[in-house]
C-alpha positions in Angstrom: 86.2 107.8 115.3 83.7 107.8 112.5 84.5 107.3 108.8 82.8 109.3 106.1 81.8 106.8 103.3 81.6 107.8 99.6 80.2 105.0 97.4 80.5 105.3 93.7 79.5 103.0 90.8 82.8 101.5 89.8 86.5 101.4 90.3 87.2 104.1 87.7 84.8 106.5 89.4 86.2 105.8 92.8 89.8 106.3 91.5 88.8 109.6 89.8 87.3 110.9 93.0 90.5 110.1 94.9 92.5 111.8 92.1 90.4 114.9 92.5 91.3 115.1 96.2 95.0 114.5 95.5 95.1 117.1 92.8 93.5 119.6 95.1 96.0 118.8 97.8 98.8 119.3 95.3 97.4 122.6 94.3 97.3 123.9 97.8 100.7 122.3 98.8 101.8 120.2 101.7 102.8 116.6 102.4 101.0 113.8 100.6 101.5 110.1 101.4 100.9 107.6 98.6 100.2 103.9 98.4 100.6 101.1 95.9 98.1 99.1 93.9 96.1 99.2 90.7 93.3 101.4 92.0 95.6 104.1 93.3 97.4 104.0 89.9 94.3 105.2 88.2 93.9 107.9 90.9 97.4 109.1 90.2 96.8 109.3 86.5 93.7 111.3 87.1 95.5 113.6 89.6 98.3 114.3 87.1 95.7 115.1 84.4 93.7 117.4 86.7 96.7 119.2 88.2 100.0 118.8 86.3 101.9 121.3 88.6 102.9 119.7 91.9 105.7 122.2 92.8 104.1 123.0 96.2 103.7 119.4 97.3 106.0 116.9 98.9 105.5 113.1 98.3 105.9 110.3 100.8 104.9 106.6 100.9 102.9 104.7 103.5 104.9 101.6 102.8 107.4 100.1 100.4 108.7 96.7 99.4 112.4 96.3 100.0 113.4 96.3 96.3 115.3 98.8 94.2 113.3 101.9 92.9 113.2 100.6 89.3 111.7 97.2 90.4 108.2 96.7 89.1 107.1 95.7 92.6 108.1 99.1 94.0 105.4 101.5 95.1 107.7 104.3 94.2 108.0 103.0 90.7 104.3 102.8 90.4 103.8 106.4 91.4 106.8 107.5 89.3 105.2 106.0 86.2 101.6 106.9 86.8 102.0 110.3 88.4 105.5 111.9 88.6 106.5 111.4 85.0 103.2 112.9 83.8 103.7 116.2 85.6 104.8 119.4 84.0 106.2 120.6 87.4 107.6 117.9 89.7 106.9 117.8 93.5 109.0 120.2 95.6 110.5 117.1 97.3 110.1 113.3 96.8 110.8 111.3 100.0 111.4 107.8 98.8 111.8 104.8 101.1 115.3 103.4 100.3 114.0 99.9 99.5 117.4 98.9 98.3 118.9 99.3 101.7 118.8 97.0 104.7 115.1 97.1 105.9 115.9 98.2 109.5 118.3 100.9 108.2 115.7 102.1 105.6 113.0 102.2 108.3 115.2 104.1 110.8 116.1 106.7 108.2 112.5 107.2 107.1 111.3 107.5 110.7 113.9 110.2 111.3 112.9 112.0 108.1 109.2 112.0 109.1 109.7 113.8 112.4 107.5 116.9 112.6 105.7 116.0 109.3 101.9 116.1 109.2 100.3 114.8 106.0 97.7 117.0 104.2 96.4 113.7 102.7 97.4 110.1 103.5 96.1 107.8 100.8 95.7 104.2 101.9 94.4 101.0 100.5 92.7 98.0 102.1 93.6 94.3 101.7 91.1 91.5 101.7 92.6 90.5 105.1 92.0 94.0 106.5 95.6 95.2 106.3 96.5 98.7 105.3 100.0 100.0 104.3 102.1 97.0 105.4 100.3 96.7 108.8 99.0 93.1 108.6 96.6 91.4 111.1 98.2 91.2 114.6 101.4 92.8 113.4 103.7 93.9 116.2 104.0 97.3 114.4 100.4 98.0 115.5 101.7 98.5 119.0 104.4 101.0 118.0 104.1 104.4 119.7 107.5 106.0 119.1 109.0 105.0 115.7 107.2 106.4 112.7 108.5 103.6 110.3 109.6 100.1 110.9 110.6 97.0 109.0 107.5 94.8 108.6 106.7 91.2 108.0 106.0 90.5 104.4 102.4 89.6 104.8 100.9 87.8 101.8 104.2 87.9 99.9 106.9 86.0 101.9 109.6 86.8 99.4 109.8 90.5 100.0 110.3 92.3 103.4 108.7 95.7 103.7 109.0 99.0 105.4 105.8 100.5 106.7 104.7 103.6 108.5 103.3 102.9 111.9 100.0 104.1 113.4 101.5 107.4 114.9 102.6 108.4 111.4 99.6 107.1 109.4 97.1 108.9 111.7 99.0 112.2 111.7 97.1 113.6 108.8 94.5 116.3 108.0 92.8 113.6 105.8 93.2 109.9 105.9 91.7 108.7 102.6 91.0 105.1 102.0 90.5 104.0 98.4 88.9 100.6 98.1 87.5 98.7 95.1 86.3 95.2 94.2 84.0 92.5 95.7 87.0 90.8 97.2 87.4 93.7 99.6 83.7 93.9 100.7 84.1 91.8 103.9 87.2 93.6 105.0 85.6 97.0 104.2 82.7 96.1 106.5 85.0 95.2 109.3 87.3 98.2 108.7 84.7 101.0 108.4 81.6 99.6 110.2 83.0 97.3 112.9 84.9 97.8 116.1 88.6 98.6 116.2 90.5 95.4 116.1 94.1 94.2 115.6 92.8 91.6 113.3 91.7 94.4 111.0 94.5 96.9 111.1 92.7 99.4 108.8 90.1 99.8 111.6 92.8 101.3 113.8 93.9 104.0 111.4 91.9 107.2 111.8 93.0 110.8 111.3 94.0 112.5 114.6 92.5 115.9 114.6 91.3 115.5 111.0 88.9 113.6 108.7 88.9 110.0 107.7 87.1 109.3 104.4 86.7 106.0 102.5 85.9 106.1 98.8 84.6 102.7 97.7 83.0 101.3 94.6 79.6 99.5 95.0 81.2 96.1 95.0 83.5 96.9 97.9 80.7 98.6 99.8 78.2 95.7 99.3 78.3 94.6 103.0 78.4 98.0 104.6 75.2 99.2 106.4 72.8 101.1 104.2 
C-alpha cells in the first residue's frame, strides 16, 4: 500500500504538523495510539496547545519499556509530561501498558484490552534500523496474527524488555501516522516508505488497513526518498 509523504523544513515543523493531526483527532474523539521519542514530544506539546480538551479521546501506546510509569524511560511518562499534564480536560480513558508487571503478563492484559479497538490515529516513529514501535528487524512478533500485544526483545537497549503492539493492532487504524526527523533516519525512511515490504525494515510492513498511511518527515529524514 502506498504512503502519503509530507516533507517539511525541519523537525519542529514536522512535529507541529503531527500535533495538528492529533489535536483534530482529540477534538472529534476516538482512540489515539502514542509513541515515544523527542520528536513526538514536541508533537504532544503542540497538540495540547492546539486542543486542551481531550475528554472525547482515549489514549493508548504502541509500545512501552518494562519500567514503572514514573521512570524517565517510560513512554507513558513522556506523554504524561508533554501532553496529559498540559490539558484542561483529560482524556476519557488512559490505557497504559503496565510496564511494572511481568512483560508477558502486561502484554496479555493489553492484548485483551485492545480487542475490538480501532485507532482513529496511530502515531509511530522510525528507528535508524527501520524498526517501529518495538518491532525490530526480523522480530518474531512480525509474524503474529492473533495476539495484539506481546513481550518484545529489547532491540538496541539490552537492559530493558519491552511490550509492543503487533502488526494486527498497529495496522488497525483509520490513520497510521509516521513522524520521522533527522539525517540519521534518511536511509531507513527510504527503505520504509519507498522500498519493498521487508522483515528487515519492520516499518515497511505497517500500513493502515482500510485507512490512510501518512509519513511526515523533515527534509533531512526525506533526503534519500525519490523526488
